[in-house]
DRENDO-1510 file (C-alpha; in Angstrom, 1 decimal, always signed):
<recs>
REC; n; res; u; v; w
REC; 1; MET; +7.0; +10.7; +38.1 .
REC; 2; ASN; +3.7; +11.3; +36.2 .
REC; 3; ILE; +3.6; +11.9; +32.5 .
REC; 4; VAL; +2.8; +15.5; +31.8 .
REC; 5; LYS; +3.6; +15.7; +28.0 .
REC; 6; ILE; +3.8; +13.4; +25.0 .
REC; 7; GLU; +4.8; +14.9; +21.7 .
REC; 8; PRO; +5.2; +13.2; +18.4 .
REC; 9; VAL; +8.1; +14.8; +16.5 .
REC; 10; HIS; +8.3; +14.0; +12.7 .
REC; 11; VAL; +11.7; +14.6; +11.1 .
REC; 12; SER; +12.6; +14.1; +7.5 .
REC; 13; LEU; +16.3; +13.6; +6.6 .
REC; 14; PRO; +17.9; +13.9; +3.2 .
REC; 15; TYR; +20.1; +11.0; +2.3 .
REC; 16; SER; +22.2; +9.5; -0.5 .
REC; 17; HIS; +22.9; +5.8; -1.3 .
REC; 18; ASP; +24.2; +3.6; -4.0 .
REC; 19; GLY; +21.8; +3.3; -6.9 .
REC; 20; PRO; +18.6; +5.2; -8.0 .
REC; 21; LEU; +16.0; +6.7; -5.7 .
REC; 22; THR; +13.8; +3.9; -4.2 .
REC; 23; GLY; +11.8; +3.0; -1.1 .
REC; 24; PHE; +9.6; +0.4; +0.5 .
REC; 25; GLY; +5.9; +0.2; +1.3 .
REC; 26; GLY; +4.8; +0.9; -2.3 .
REC; 27; SER; +6.4; +4.4; -2.5 .
REC; 28; VAL; +9.6; +6.1; -3.4 .
REC; 29; TRP; +11.4; +7.9; -0.5 .
REC; 30; PRO; +13.0; +11.2; -1.5 .
REC; 31; THR; +13.9; +11.6; +2.2 .
REC; 32; LEU; +14.0; +9.3; +5.2 .
REC; 33; SER; +11.2; +10.1; +7.7 .
REC; 34; TYR; +11.3; +9.1; +11.3 .
REC; 35; LEU; +8.8; +9.7; +14.1 .
REC; 36; LEU; +10.4; +10.5; +17.5 .
REC; 37; ILE; +8.3; +10.5; +20.6 .
REC; 38; ARG; +9.2; +13.0; +23.3 .
REC; 39; VAL; +7.8; +12.2; +26.8 .
REC; 40; GLU; +8.2; +14.6; +29.8 .
REC; 41; THR; +7.4; +13.8; +33.4 .
REC; 42; ASP; +6.6; +16.1; +36.3 .
REC; 43; ASP; +10.1; +15.6; +37.7 .
REC; 44; ARG; +11.3; +17.5; +34.6 .
REC; 45; LEU; +13.0; +14.6; +33.0 .
REC; 46; VAL; +12.6; +14.0; +29.2 .
REC; 47; GLY; +12.7; +10.6; +27.5 .
REC; 48; TRP; +12.9; +9.9; +23.8 .
REC; 49; GLY; +11.3; +7.1; +21.9 .
REC; 50; GLU; +10.7; +6.2; +18.2 .
REC; 51; ALA; +7.5; +4.9; +16.6 .
REC; 52; PHE; +7.5; +3.2; +13.2 .
REC; 53; GLY; +7.6; +4.9; +10.6 .
REC; 54; TYR; +8.2; +6.0; +7.1 .
REC; 55; GLY; +5.0; +6.3; +5.0 .
REC; 56; ALA; +2.8; +5.3; +8.0 .
REC; 57; ILE; +3.9; +8.3; +10.1 .
REC; 58; PRO; +0.7; +10.3; +9.6 .
REC; 59; ALA; -1.4; +7.4; +10.8 .
REC; 60; THR; +0.9; +6.7; +13.7 .
REC; 61; ILE; +0.7; +10.4; +14.8 .
REC; 62; ALA; -3.1; +10.2; +14.6 .
REC; 63; ALA; -3.0; +7.0; +16.8 .
REC; 64; MET; -0.8; +8.7; +19.3 .
REC; 65; GLU; -2.7; +11.9; +19.5 .
REC; 66; THR; -6.2; +10.5; +19.5 .
REC; 67; LEU; -5.9; +7.1; +21.3 .
REC; 68; VAL; -2.6; +6.6; +23.2 .
REC; 69; ARG; -1.8; +10.0; +24.6 .
REC; 70; PRO; -5.2; +10.7; +26.2 .
REC; 71; LEU; -4.9; +7.4; +28.1 .
REC; 72; ALA; -1.2; +7.9; +29.1 .
REC; 73; LEU; -1.2; +11.5; +30.3 .
REC; 74; GLY; -1.1; +11.9; +34.0 .
REC; 75; ARG; -0.1; +8.3; +34.5 .
REC; 76; ASP; +2.8; +7.1; +36.7 .
REC; 77; ALA; +5.8; +6.3; +34.5 .
REC; 78; SER; +7.8; +4.3; +37.1 .
REC; 79; ASP; +6.2; +0.9; +36.5 .
REC; 80; ILE; +6.6; +0.5; +32.7 .
REC; 81; GLY; +5.2; -3.0; +32.5 .
REC; 82; ALA; +2.0; -2.2; +34.4 .
REC; 83; LEU; +1.4; +1.0; +32.5 .
REC; 84; MET; +1.9; -0.5; +29.1 .
REC; 85; ILE; -0.5; -3.4; +29.9 .
REC; 86; SER; -3.1; -0.9; +31.1 .
REC; 87; LEU; -2.8; +0.9; +27.7 .
REC; 88; LYS; -2.8; -2.2; +25.5 .
REC; 89; LYS; -5.9; -3.7; +27.0 .
REC; 90; PRO; -8.4; -1.0; +26.1 .
REC; 91; LEU; -6.7; -0.3; +22.7 .
REC; 92; HIS; -6.5; -3.9; +21.5 .
REC; 93; ILE; -9.9; -3.4; +19.7 .
REC; 94; PHE; -8.0; -1.3; +17.2 .
REC; 95; GLY; -5.6; -4.1; +16.4 .
REC; 96; ARG; -2.5; -5.6; +18.0 .
REC; 97; SER; -0.4; -4.4; +15.1 .
REC; 98; GLY; -0.2; -1.3; +12.9 .
REC; 99; PRO; -0.2; +2.4; +13.9 .
REC; 100; VAL; -1.6; +2.0; +17.4 .
REC; 101; GLN; +1.1; -0.6; +18.3 .
REC; 102; TYR; +3.7; +1.7; +16.6 .
REC; 103; ALA; +2.6; +4.6; +18.9 .
REC; 104; LEU; +2.7; +2.3; +21.9 .
REC; 105; SER; +6.2; +1.2; +20.9 .
REC; 106; GLY; +7.5; +4.8; +20.8 .
REC; 107; LEU; +6.0; +5.5; +24.2 .
REC; 108; ASP; +7.5; +2.4; +25.7 .
REC; 109; ILE; +11.0; +3.2; +24.4 .
REC; 110; ALA; +10.7; +6.7; +25.9 .
REC; 111; LEU; +9.7; +5.4; +29.2 .
REC; 112; TRP; +12.7; +3.1; +29.3 .
REC; 113; ASP; +14.9; +6.1; +28.4 .
REC; 114; LEU; +13.3; +7.9; +31.4 .
REC; 115; ALA; +13.9; +5.0; +33.7 .
REC; 116; GLY; +17.5; +4.8; +32.8 .
REC; 117; LYS; +18.0; +8.5; +33.3 .
REC; 118; ARG; +16.3; +8.4; +36.7 .
REC; 119; ALA; +18.4; +5.5; +37.8 .
REC; 120; GLY; +21.6; +6.9; +36.3 .
REC; 121; LYS; +22.1; +3.7; +34.3 .
REC; 122; SER; +22.0; +2.7; +30.6 .
REC; 123; VAL; +18.9; +0.7; +29.6 .
REC; 124; GLY; +21.3; -2.2; +28.9 .
REC; 125; ARG; +22.3; -2.2; +32.6 .
REC; 126; LEU; +18.7; -2.0; +33.6 .
REC; 127; LEU; +18.0; -5.1; +31.6 .
REC; 128; SER; +21.1; -7.1; +32.6 .
REC; 129; PRO; +24.0; -6.7; +35.1 .
REC; 130; MET; +26.4; -8.0; +32.4 .
REC; 131; VAL; +26.6; -5.9; +29.2 .
REC; 132; ARG; +28.9; -5.8; +26.2 .
REC; 133; GLU; +30.4; -2.6; +24.9 .
REC; 134; SER; +30.0; -3.1; +21.2 .
REC; 135; VAL; +28.1; -5.3; +18.7 .
REC; 136; PRO; +28.8; -6.2; +15.0 .
REC; 137; ALA; +26.6; -4.4; +12.4 .
REC; 138; TYR; +25.5; -5.5; +9.0 .
REC; 139; LYS; +24.8; -3.0; +6.2 .
REC; 140; SER; +21.2; -3.3; +4.9 .
REC; 141; PHE; +20.9; -1.9; +1.4 .
REC; 142; MET; +17.8; -0.4; -0.2 .
REC; 143; ARG; +16.6; -2.2; -3.3 .
REC; 144; LEU; +19.3; -1.6; -6.0 .
REC; 145; GLU; +18.1; -4.0; -8.7 .
REC; 146; ARG; +21.0; -3.7; -11.2 .
REC; 147; PRO; +23.9; -6.1; -10.7 .
REC; 148; GLU; +26.5; -3.5; -11.5 .
REC; 149; ILE; +25.2; -1.2; -8.8 .
REC; 150; ILE; +25.0; -4.1; -6.3 .
REC; 151; THR; +28.6; -4.9; -7.1 .
REC; 152; GLN; +29.6; -1.3; -6.4 .
REC; 153; ALA; +27.6; -1.1; -3.2 .
REC; 154; CYS; +29.1; -4.4; -1.9 .
REC; 155; ARG; +32.7; -3.2; -2.6 .
REC; 156; ARG; +32.0; +0.0; -0.8 .
REC; 157; ALA; +30.6; -1.9; +2.2 .
REC; 158; ILE; +33.8; -4.0; +2.4 .
REC; 159; ALA; +35.9; -0.8; +2.3 .
REC; 160; GLN; +33.8; +0.5; +5.2 .
REC; 161; GLY; +34.7; -2.5; +7.3 .
REC; 162; PHE; +31.4; -4.4; +7.2 .
REC; 163; GLN; +31.7; -8.2; +7.6 .
REC; 164; SER; +28.0; -8.8; +6.6 .
REC; 165; VAL; +25.5; -7.2; +4.2 .
REC; 166; LYS; +21.8; -7.6; +3.4 .
REC; 167; LEU; +20.2; -7.3; +0.0 .
REC; 168; HIS; +16.5; -6.4; -0.7 .
REC; 169; GLU; +16.4; -8.1; -4.1 .
REC; 170; VAL; +14.2; -10.8; -5.7 .
REC; 171; THR; +16.4; -12.1; -8.6 .
REC; 172; ILE; +19.2; -14.7; -8.7 .
REC; 173; ASP; +21.4; -12.3; -10.8 .
REC; 174; ALA; +21.3; -9.7; -8.0 .
REC; 175; VAL; +22.4; -12.3; -5.4 .
REC; 176; ALA; +25.1; -13.7; -7.7 .
REC; 177; ALA; +26.5; -10.2; -8.3 .
REC; 178; ALA; +26.7; -9.6; -4.5 .
REC; 179; ARG; +28.3; -12.9; -3.7 .
REC; 180; SER; +30.9; -12.4; -6.5 .
REC; 181; ALA; +31.8; -8.9; -5.1 .
REC; 182; LEU; +31.9; -10.0; -1.5 .
REC; 183; GLY; +33.9; -13.2; -1.9 .
REC; 184; GLU; +33.7; -15.9; +0.8 .
REC; 185; ALA; +34.7; -13.9; +3.9 .
REC; 186; VAL; +31.7; -11.5; +4.0 .
REC; 187; SER; +28.4; -13.0; +4.9 .
REC; 188; LEU; +25.3; -12.3; +2.8 .
REC; 189; THR; +21.7; -12.2; +3.7 .
REC; 190; LEU; +18.6; -11.7; +1.5 .
REC; 191; ASP; +15.3; -10.0; +2.4 .
REC; 192; VAL; +12.7; -10.5; -0.3 .
REC; 193; ASN; +9.9; -8.8; +1.7 .
REC; 194; CYS; +7.4; -11.6; +1.5 .
REC; 195; ALA; +7.7; -11.8; -2.3 .
REC; 196; TRP; +6.6; -15.3; -3.2 .
REC; 197; PRO; +3.8; -17.9; -2.8 .
REC; 198; VAL; +5.1; -21.1; -1.2 .
REC; 199; GLN; +5.9; -23.1; -4.3 .
REC; 200; GLN; +7.8; -20.3; -5.9 .
REC; 201; ALA; +9.6; -19.7; -2.6 .
REC; 202; VAL; +10.7; -23.3; -2.7 .
REC; 203; GLN; +12.0; -23.0; -6.2 .
REC; 204; MET; +13.8; -19.7; -5.5 .
REC; 205; ALA; +15.3; -21.0; -2.2 .
REC; 206; SER; +16.7; -24.0; -4.1 .
REC; 207; ALA; +18.2; -21.7; -6.7 .
REC; 208; LEU; +19.8; -19.6; -4.0 .
REC; 209; LEU; +21.6; -22.4; -2.3 .
REC; 210; PRO; +24.9; -22.0; -4.2 .
REC; 211; TYR; +25.3; -18.4; -2.9 .
REC; 212; ARG; +25.5; -19.5; +0.7 .
REC; 213; LEU; +23.1; -17.1; +2.3 .
REC; 214; LYS; +23.4; -16.6; +6.1 .
REC; 215; TRP; +19.6; -16.4; +6.0 .
REC; 216; LEU; +16.7; -15.9; +3.6 .
REC; 217; GLU; +14.3; -13.3; +5.1 .
REC; 218; GLU; +10.5; -13.4; +4.8 .
REC; 219; PRO; +10.4; -15.5; +1.7 .
REC; 220; VAL; +6.7; -16.4; +1.8 .
REC; 221; TRP; +3.5; -14.4; +1.1 .
REC; 222; PRO; +1.6; -13.8; +3.3 .
REC; 223; PRO; +4.1; -13.3; +6.1 .
REC; 224; GLU; +1.9; -15.1; +8.6 .
REC; 225; ASP; +1.8; -18.3; +6.6 .
REC; 226; VAL; +3.7; -20.4; +9.1 .
REC; 227; VAL; +2.5; -23.6; +7.5 .
REC; 228; GLY; +4.0; -22.5; +4.2 .
REC; 229; LEU; +7.3; -21.6; +5.8 .
REC; 230; ALA; +7.5; -25.0; +7.4 .
REC; 231; ALA; +6.9; -26.6; +4.0 .
REC; 232; LEU; +9.7; -24.5; +2.6 .
REC; 233; ARG; +12.1; -25.6; +5.3 .
REC; 234; ARG; +11.2; -29.2; +4.7 .
REC; 235; ALA; +11.9; -28.8; +1.0 .
REC; 236; VAL; +15.1; -26.7; +1.2 .
REC; 237; ASP; +17.8; -26.7; +3.8 .
REC; 238; ILE; +18.2; -22.9; +4.0 .
REC; 239; PRO; +18.1; -20.7; +7.1 .
REC; 240; VAL; +15.0; -18.6; +7.3 .
REC; 241; ALA; +14.6; -15.3; +9.2 .
REC; 242; LEU; +11.3; -13.7; +10.2 .
REC; 243; GLY; +9.8; -11.3; +12.7 .
REC; 244; GLU; +9.5; -7.7; +11.7 .
REC; 245; ASN; +5.9; -8.3; +10.8 .
REC; 246; LEU; +5.1; -10.1; +14.0 .
REC; 247; ALA; +3.1; -7.7; +16.1 .
REC; 248; ASN; +4.0; -8.5; +19.7 .
REC; 249; ALA; +5.9; -11.0; +21.9 .
REC; 250; SER; +2.9; -13.4; +21.9 .
REC; 251; ALA; +3.1; -13.8; +18.2 .
REC; 252; PHE; +6.7; -15.0; +18.5 .
REC; 253; ALA; +6.0; -17.7; +21.1 .
REC; 254; PRO; +4.6; -20.5; +18.9 .
REC; 255; LEU; +7.6; -20.2; +16.6 .
REC; 256; MET; +10.2; -20.8; +19.3 .
REC; 257; ASP; +9.2; -24.4; +19.6 .
REC; 258; ASN; +10.2; -25.7; +16.2 .
REC; 259; ASP; +13.1; -25.4; +13.7 .
REC; 260; VAL; +11.3; -23.4; +11.0 .
REC; 261; ILE; +12.9; -20.0; +11.9 .
REC; 262; SER; +16.6; -19.8; +12.4 .
REC; 263; PHE; +16.8; -16.0; +13.1 .
REC; 264; PHE; +14.1; -14.1; +15.0 .
REC; 265; GLN; +13.7; -10.5; +14.0 .
REC; 266; PRO; +11.7; -8.4; +16.4 .
REC; 267; SER; +11.4; -4.7; +15.5 .
REC; 268; VAL; +11.5; -2.5; +18.6 .
REC; 269; THR; +9.6; +0.4; +17.0 .
REC; 270; LYS; +6.8; -1.8; +15.7 .
REC; 271; MET; +6.1; -4.6; +18.2 .
REC; 272; GLY; +5.6; -2.8; +21.5 .
REC; 273; GLY; +9.0; -1.3; +22.3 .
REC; 274; ILE; +11.7; -2.5; +24.7 .
REC; 275; THR; +9.2; -4.3; +27.0 .
REC; 276; GLU; +7.9; -6.6; +24.2 .
REC; 277; PHE; +11.3; -7.0; +22.6 .
REC; 278; ARG; +12.8; -8.1; +26.0 .
REC; 279; ALA; +10.2; -10.8; +26.3 .
REC; 280; VAL; +11.2; -12.2; +22.8 .
REC; 281; ALA; +14.9; -12.0; +23.7 .
REC; 282; GLN; +14.3; -13.8; +27.0 .
REC; 283; ALA; +12.4; -16.5; +25.2 .
REC; 284; ALA; +15.1; -16.8; +22.6 .
REC; 285; ALA; +17.7; -17.2; +25.2 .
REC; 286; ARG; +15.8; -19.9; +27.0 .
REC; 287; ASN; +15.3; -21.8; +23.8 .
REC; 288; HIS; +18.8; -21.2; +22.5 .
REC; 289; ARG; +17.6; -19.3; +19.4 .
REC; 290; ALA; +19.3; -16.5; +17.6 .
REC; 291; VAL; +17.9; -12.9; +17.4 .
REC; 292; ALA; +18.7; -10.5; +14.6 .
REC; 293; PRO; +16.8; -7.3; +15.2 .
REC; 294; HIS; +15.0; -5.4; +12.5 .
REC; 295; SER; +16.5; -2.0; +13.0 .
REC; 296; PRO; +16.8; +0.2; +9.9 .
REC; 297; TYR; +16.6; +3.3; +12.0 .
REC; 298; PHE; +18.7; +6.3; +12.9 .
REC; 299; GLY; +16.7; +7.6; +15.8 .
REC; 300; PRO; +16.0; +6.3; +19.3 .
REC; 301; GLY; +14.9; +3.0; +17.8 .
REC; 302; LEU; +18.5; +2.2; +16.8 .
REC; 303; LEU; +19.8; +3.2; +20.3 .
REC; 304; ALA; +17.1; +1.0; +21.9 .
REC; 305; THR; +18.2; -1.9; +19.7 .
REC; 306; LEU; +21.8; -1.3; +20.8 .
REC; 307; GLN; +20.8; -1.3; +24.5 .
REC; 308; LEU; +19.0; -4.6; +24.0 .
REC; 309; ALA; +22.1; -6.0; +22.2 .
REC; 310; ALA; +24.2; -4.9; +25.1 .
REC; 311; ALA; +22.1; -7.1; +27.5 .
REC; 312; PHE; +21.3; -10.1; +25.3 .
REC; 313; PRO; +24.1; -12.3; +23.9 .
REC; 314; CYS; +21.5; -14.0; +21.6 .
REC; 315; ILE; +21.6; -10.9; +19.5 .
REC; 316; GLY; +24.5; -11.6; +17.2 .
REC; 317; SER; +24.5; -8.4; +15.1 .
REC; 318; VAL; +22.3; -5.4; +14.4 .
REC; 319; GLU; +21.0; -4.0; +11.1 .
REC; 320; VAL; +22.0; -0.5; +10.0 .
REC; 321; PHE; +20.5; +1.2; +6.9 .
REC; 322; GLY; +22.9; +1.4; +4.0 .
REC; 323; VAL; +22.5; +5.1; +3.3 .
REC; 324; ASP; +24.4; +8.3; +4.1 .
REC; 325; LEU; +22.3; +10.9; +6.0 .
REC; 326; GLU; +22.9; +14.6; +5.4 .
REC; 327; GLN; +22.9; +15.0; +9.2 .
REC; 328; THR; +22.7; +12.5; +12.0 .
REC; 329; LEU; +20.5; +12.8; +15.0 .
REC; 330; PHE; +23.1; +11.7; +17.6 .
REC; 331; GLY; +26.4; +12.9; +16.1 .
REC; 332; ALA; +28.8; +10.0; +16.0 .
REC; 333; THR; +26.8; +7.9; +18.6 .
REC; 334; GLY; +25.4; +4.8; +17.0 .
REC; 335; THR; +27.6; +5.0; +13.9 .
REC; 336; VAL; +29.6; +2.1; +12.5 .
REC; 337; GLY; +33.3; +2.0; +13.2 .
REC; 338; ALA; +36.2; +0.9; +10.9 .
REC; 339; ASP; +35.9; -2.7; +12.1 .
REC; 340; GLY; +32.2; -3.0; +11.2 .
REC; 341; SER; +30.9; -2.8; +14.8 .
REC; 342; ILE; +29.0; -0.2; +16.8 .
REC; 343; THR; +30.0; +1.0; +20.2 .
REC; 344; ILE; +27.0; +0.8; +22.4 .
REC; 345; PRO; +26.5; +4.1; +24.3 .
REC; 346; SER; +26.8; +3.7; +28.0 .
REC; 347; GLY; +25.2; +6.9; +29.3 .
REC; 348; PRO; +22.0; +7.0; +31.2 .
REC; 349; GLY; +18.8; +5.8; +29.4 .
REC; 350; LEU; +19.3; +5.1; +25.7 .
REC; 351; GLY; +22.8; +6.6; +26.0 .
REC; 352; ALA; +22.3; +9.9; +24.2 .
REC; 353; ASP; +19.6; +12.5; +23.4 .
REC; 354; PRO; +19.0; +13.7; +19.9 .
REC; 355; ASP; +20.5; +17.0; +18.8 .
REC; 356; LEU; +17.7; +19.5; +19.2 .
REC; 357; ALA; +19.2; +21.8; +16.5 .
REC; 358; VAL; +19.1; +18.9; +14.0 .
REC; 359; ILE; +15.5; +18.2; +14.9 .
REC; 360; GLU; +14.4; +21.8; +14.4 .
REC; 361; ARG; +16.2; +21.9; +11.0 .
REC; 362; TYR; +14.6; +18.8; +9.6 .
REC; 363; ARG; +11.3; +18.8; +11.5 .
REC; 364; VAL; +8.2; +18.4; +9.3 .
</recs>
């Protein structure tokens, strides 16, 4: 069960969504780019993972090909925890976050996919003997900016069966438009992507109280300003969500012991894969904390998140990107049903393999 091949596979998928072309990370996204990691072992099994992503893909490919892959080839894939530790230790000098960690994340997910296939079980059942069959999803919009477009997008989300939506906006008018369109029955969350210094965050959080947010996500710049977040929570009684920029399970640990963060948001393709995510979910369960995964993915990263949601009841819902792809990687698997939930695939490993024909059509 030794690793004989590790291949980064970059796919770029055309999409449509409500509103003008936009993106994150300082760039506009004409397509959505995902980095799949294909891992093959000497027993002829293939596992699929996903490494974050988007505009950072060239750097993540370089990290995989020059740093991670040379250390991982030829290694025994059966003990995932031991293998990942043996890779993380020599690579920590390049940082515990960023492209190296993204590459490790993709490899880890693929190894769990292999483990499930070898055992004939879903990853969810490898993680827990008790699993659920579906999980609620919330629709996560790209930045839409204009209130009339936000109104249209929210109405469409309701028609699609969603019971919760997320905005990526930074104005009160945008949030007001969403709440008016959604009414009281649909929950609303707001991710401002670390927009504000602490004092401005306090002012904005106070102004947002009438719109009854389920959570305010990453309100403070810089994202690691835990002291500033604590000051915000003392000043304003608003639930705060955070975690997609925390680099590994160790970074989550200090935040479990206080009431600053209401929703923890590990991102399986960024923070070390299923192994690190599992550690966060286990800590959250011990401390009776809620987990709301960061998962705006359509590849194995989404399926990995679903398998984790199958195993951990502290995950109340999963994030799905509010766009329509020209072609999906897994057919109907991982898509949202009419009731706003996703059926968790129960097949071995992650539950499904990507369509190779789709990969070849959209491969970069």
